[in-house]
C-alpha positions in Angstrom: 0.0 0.0 0.0 3.0 2.3 0.5 4.0 2.0 -3.2 3.4 5.2 -5.2 1.6 3.3 -7.9 -0.8 1.6 -5.4 -3.9 3.6 -6.5 -3.2 3.4 -10.2 -5.7 0.6 -10.4 -8.4 1.8 -8.0 -10.5 -1.4 -8.3 -7.5 -3.6 -7.5 -6.4 -1.3 -4.7 -9.9 -1.4 -3.1 -10.0 -5.1 -3.4 -6.7 -5.4 -1.6 -7.8 -3.1 1.2 -11.0 -5.0 1.7 -9.0 -8.3 1.9 -6.5 -6.7 4.3 -9.4 -5.5 6.5 -10.9 -8.9 6.6 -7.6 -10.5 7.6 -7.0 -7.9 10.3 -10.5 -8.5 11.7 -9.8 -12.2 11.9 -6.5 -11.6 13.7 -8.1 -9.1 16.1 -10.9 -11.6 16.9 -8.3 -14.3 17.6 -6.3 -12.1 19.9 -9.5 -11.1 21.7 -10.4 -14.8 22.2 -6.9 -15.5 23.5 -7.1 -12.6 26.1 -10.6 -13.7 27.1 -9.5 -17.3 27.7 -6.5 -16.1 29.8 -8.8 -13.9 31.9 -11.2 -16.8 32.4 -8.4 -19.2 33.4 -7.2 -16.6 36.0 -10.7 -16.2 37.5 -11.1 -20.0 37.7 -7.7 -20.3 39.5 -8.7 -17.6 42.0 -12.0 -19.5 42.7 -10.2 -22.7 43.4 -8.2 -20.9 46.1 -11.1 -19.1 47.7 -14.9 -19.1 47.1 -16.2 -15.8 46.0 -19.9 -15.6 44.8 -19.4 -12.3 42.9 -16.3 -13.6 41.1 -18.1 -16.9 40.3 -21.0 -15.0 38.7 -18.5 -12.8 36.7 -16.7 -15.9 35.6 -20.0 -17.5 34.5 -21.1 -14.5 32.6 -17.8 -14.0 30.8 -17.7 -17.7 29.9 -21.0 -17.3 28.1 -19.7 -14.3 26.2 -16.5 -16.2 25.4 -18.5 -19.2 24.1 -20.6 -17.0 21.9 -17.5 -15.1 20.6 -15.8 -18.5 19.8 -18.9 -19.7 17.9 -18.9 -16.5 15.8 -15.2 -16.9 15.1 -15.6 -20.5 14.1 -18.5 -19.6 11.8 -16.3 -16.9 10.2 -13.6 -19.4 9.5 -16.1 -21.9 8.1 -17.4 -19.1 5.7 -14.1 -18.9 3.9 -15.2 -20.4 0.5 -14.3 -18.5 -2.6 -17.8 -17.1 -3.1 -19.1 -17.2 0.5 -18.9 -13.4 0.8 -21.1 -12.8 -2.3 -24.7 -12.0 -2.4 -27.0 -15.0 -3.1 -29.6 -15.6 -5.8 -32.3 -18.0 -4.8 -35.1 -19.6 -6.8 -37.9 -21.7 -5.3 -40.0 -24.1 -7.5 -42.8 -26.5 -6.3 -42.6 -30.1 -7.4 -45.5 -32.1 -8.9 -48.7 -32.0 -6.8 -50.5 -28.8 -7.7 -51.8 -26.7 -4.8 -50.1 -28.9 -2.1 -46.6 -28.4 -3.5 -47.3 -24.7 -4.4 -48.3 -24.0 -0.8 -45.1 -25.8 0.4 -43.0 -23.6 -1.8 -44.7 -20.5 -0.3 -44.0 -21.8 3.2 -40.3 -22.1 2.3 -40.3 -18.5 0.9 -41.6 -17.2 4.2 -39.1 -19.3 6.1 -36.1 -17.8 4.2 -37.6 -14.3 4.5 -37.8 -14.7 8.3 -34.2 -16.1 8.4 -32.9 -13.1 6.5 -34.7 -10.7 8.7 -33.1 -12.3 11.8 -29.6 -12.0 10.2 -30.0 -8.4 8.9 -29.8 -9.7 5.3 -31.7 -7.8 2.6 -34.4 -9.9 0.9 -35.6 -8.7 -2.5 -38.2 -10.5 -4.5 -37.2 -10.2 -8.2 -39.9 -12.4 -9.7 -43.0 -14.0 -8.2 -45.6 -16.2 -9.9 -48.6 -17.0 -7.7 -50.2 -20.4 -7.6 -53.6 -21.2 -9.0 -55.4 -21.5 -5.7 -52.7 -20.9 -3.1 -48.9 -20.7 -2.8 -46.6 -20.0 -5.6 -45.5 -21.4 -9.0 -42.0 -19.8 -8.9 -40.1 -17.2 -7.1 -36.7 -15.7 -7.6 -35.0 -13.7 -4.8 -31.8 -11.7 -4.4 -30.4 -11.8 -0.8 -27.7 -9.2 0.0 -25.5 -8.8 3.0 -22.4 -10.2 4.7 -21.7 -13.8 3.7 -25.2 -14.1 2.2 -24.2 -16.9 -0.2 -22.0 -18.7 2.4 -24.9 -18.8 4.8 -27.6 -19.9 2.4 -25.7 -22.3 0.1 -26.8 -25.1 2.5 -30.4 -24.7 1.3 -29.6 -25.8 -2.3 -31.6 -28.9 -3.2 -35.0 -30.6 -2.8 -37.0 -30.1 0.4 -39.7 -32.7 1.4 -42.8 -32.0 3.5 -45.0 -34.6 5.2 -48.2 -33.2 6.8 -52.0 -33.5 7.0 -53.2 -31.5 4.1 -55.2 -28.3 4.8 -56.6 -28.7 1.3 -57.9 -32.2 1.8 -61.4 -32.4 3.3 -60.6 -36.0 4.3 -57.6 -34.9 6.3 -55.2 -37.3 4.7 -51.5 -37.2 5.0 -49.7 -35.8 2.0 -46.0 -35.6 0.9 -44.9 -32.5 -1.1 -41.6 -31.5 -2.7 -40.1 -28.1 -3.6 -36.7 -27.3 -5.1 -34.5 -24.5 -3.9 -31.7 -23.2 -6.0 -29.0 -21.0 -4.5 -26.1 -19.6 -6.5 -23.6 -16.7 -5.8 -24.2 -13.4 -7.5 -21.2 -12.6 -9.7 -19.5 -9.2 -9.6 -17.7 -7.2 -12.3 -14.4 -8.9 -11.4 -15.7 -12.1 -13.0 -15.9 -11.9 -16.8 -18.8 -13.8 -18.4 -18.9 -13.7 -22.2 -22.4 -13.5 -23.5 -23.1 -13.1 -27.2 -26.2 -10.8 -27.8 -27.1 -13.1 -30.7 -27.6 -15.9 -28.2 -30.3 -14.0 -26.3 -34.1 -13.8 -26.8 -35.5 -10.9 -24.8 -39.3 -10.7 -24.2 -41.2 -7.9 -22.4 -44.6 -8.3 -20.9 -46.9 -6.8 -18.2 -46.1 -7.8 -14.7 -48.6 -10.0 -13.0 -47.5 -9.7 -9.4 -48.1 -7.1 -6.8 -46.5 -3.7 -7.3 -49.2 -1.1 -7.9 -50.9 0.3 -11.0 -47.7 1.5 -12.7 -46.1 -1.9 -12.7 -49.3 -3.7 -14.0 -50.2 -1.0 -16.7 -46.9 -1.1 -18.6 -44.8 -3.8 -20.2 -42.0 -3.5 -17.8 -41.4 -7.2 -16.9 -38.5 -8.8 -18.8 -37.8 -12.4 -19.6 -34.3 -13.4 -21.1 -33.7 -16.8 -22.7 -30.1 -17.9 -23.3 -30.7 -20.0 -26.4 -27.6 -22.3 -26.3 -28.3 -23.5 -22.7 -32.0 -22.9 -22.4 -31.5 -20.9 -19.2 -34.4 -18.5 -18.6 -34.3 -15.5 -16.2 -37.1 -13.1 -15.4 -37.6 -9.9 -13.4 -40.8 -7.9 -12.8 -40.3 -6.4 -9.4 -38.7 -3.1 -10.6 -40.7 -0.1 -11.9 -38.8 0.2 -15.2 -38.1 -2.2 -18.1 -34.4 -1.1 -18.0 -34.1 -2.0 -14.3 -35.8 -5.4 -14.8 -33.6 -6.1 -17.8 -30.4 -5.4 -15.7 -31.7 -7.6 -12.9 -32.5 -10.5 -15.3 -29.1 -10.1 -17.0 -27.2 -10.2 -13.7 -29.1 -13.4 -12.8 -28.2 -14.9 -16.2 -24.5 -14.1 -15.8 -24.6 -15.8 -12.4 -26.3 -18.9 -13.8 -23.9 -19.2 -16.7 -21.0 -18.8 -14.3 -22.4 -21.4 -12.0 -23.0 -23.8 -14.9 -19.3 -23.5 -15.9 -18.1 -24.0 -12.3 -20.4 -27.1 -12.0 -18.9 -28.6 -15.2 -15.4 -28.1 -13.8 -16.4 -29.7 -10.5 -17.9 -32.7 -12.3 -14.7 -33.1 -14.4 -12.6 -33.0 -11.3 -14.8 -35.5 -9.5 -14.6 -37.9 -12.5 -10.8 -37.7 -12.5 -10.8 -38.5 -8.8 -13.3 -41.4 -9.4 -15.9 -39.9 -7.0 -19.3 -41.5 -7.2 -21.2 -39.5 -4.7 -24.2 -37.6 -6.0 -24.2 -33.9 -5.5 -26.8 -33.2 -8.2 -29.3 -30.4 -8.5 -32.2 -32.8 -7.8 -30.8 -34.4 -4.6 -33.1 -34.4 -1.6 -31.5 -32.6 1.3 -34.0 -32.1 4.1 -37.2 -33.7 5.3 -39.9 -31.8 7.3 -42.4 -34.0 9.1 -45.4 -32.4 10.7 -47.4 -35.6 11.1 -47.5 -38.1 12.8 -44.7 -36.5 14.7 -42.7 -33.3 14.5 -39.2 -33.5 13.1 -37.0 -31.6 10.6 -33.9 -33.6 9.6 -31.1 -32.8 7.2 -30.2 -35.9 5.2 -26.6 -34.9 4.6 -25.5 -33.9 8.1 -27.9 -35.9 10.2 -28.8 -32.7 12.2 -32.4 -32.7 13.3 -34.8 -30.8 15.6 -38.4 -31.3 16.8 -39.0 -27.6 16.8 -40.8 -27.5 13.4 -42.5 -24.2 14.1 -39.2 -22.6 15.0 -37.6 -23.8 11.8 -40.5 -22.6 9.6 -40.1 -19.2 11.4 -36.6 -19.0 10.2 -34.5 -20.6 12.9 -32.0 -22.3 10.6 -28.7 -21.6 12.4 -28.3 -25.2 13.6 -28.8 -26.6 10.0 -26.5 -24.1 8.5 -23.7 -24.6 11.0 -23.9 -28.4 10.8 -23.8 -28.1 6.9 -20.7 -25.9 7.0 -18.9 -28.4 9.3 -20.0 -31.3 7.1 -18.9 -29.5 3.9 -15.5 -29.0 5.5 -15.2 -32.7 6.3 -16.1 -33.6 2.7 -13.4 -31.3 1.4 -10.8 -32.6 3.9 -11.8 -36.2 4.6 -8.5 -36.9 6.5 
């Protein structure tokens, strides 16, 4: 940074400063944990020599704070993937089953919205297609904030629900499925070559909520990438230009993710790996009847607090996934 030419490339300079700040923050957190542990050990030593109720309470309180600080530090270390710091793009689609599955997809949308609210993450609905009777047919969301992708990448996959259907007059048990896709948003530092000739761009009137202006004008945009068949849509913004930019950003992210997935599969083939990490893999089961249980099928983490989970309490699942992912990458 002391070099005279440091600011010649402002983007690169800012990136280096950001990286330096992150490393400094990690170092400061580690030093703070070291000091806290030393203080805690000193208090425990004093208590072994002489009972002191006030000191015992202070030691108990500081230990709770130390445990919380350690958990946050460990989570920060777990969120060290290449794209963990990026914003996340999420899509939710119901499986076969009509109203049942569409209602389940809507429940998942609410669950993620509640989770984001609890973490101070910005939750923006880019596109929403309502179900025929209830729920939704599709939804695309942009989630912005610190480590948004790193926190939510655990949700990528198929989610299964077992419950007594509120839409069945005979009160029978139903099983529903919905897929959740989560990919990192790409920034300008990642170059994605897109030939305009490969794009079909359609504009139409928005069908979702948004006031008279949105519904009166053809402001919604659908972009189809002809070589891959990838389709992105946006109708949440007021102007066609804004919606086009949102849909293009999502397309860039999807094309980048597709290329990264090809590389991962080639690498896995060279290693002879047989494990399935596909888009259609079922990752979590939510049982509301005949008992209450939400279980992650990858990590084995489970809880009977189904109402808490549906209200956005996902920390246990996310933390267990990040630890499991680390064990998969470093099996030894």
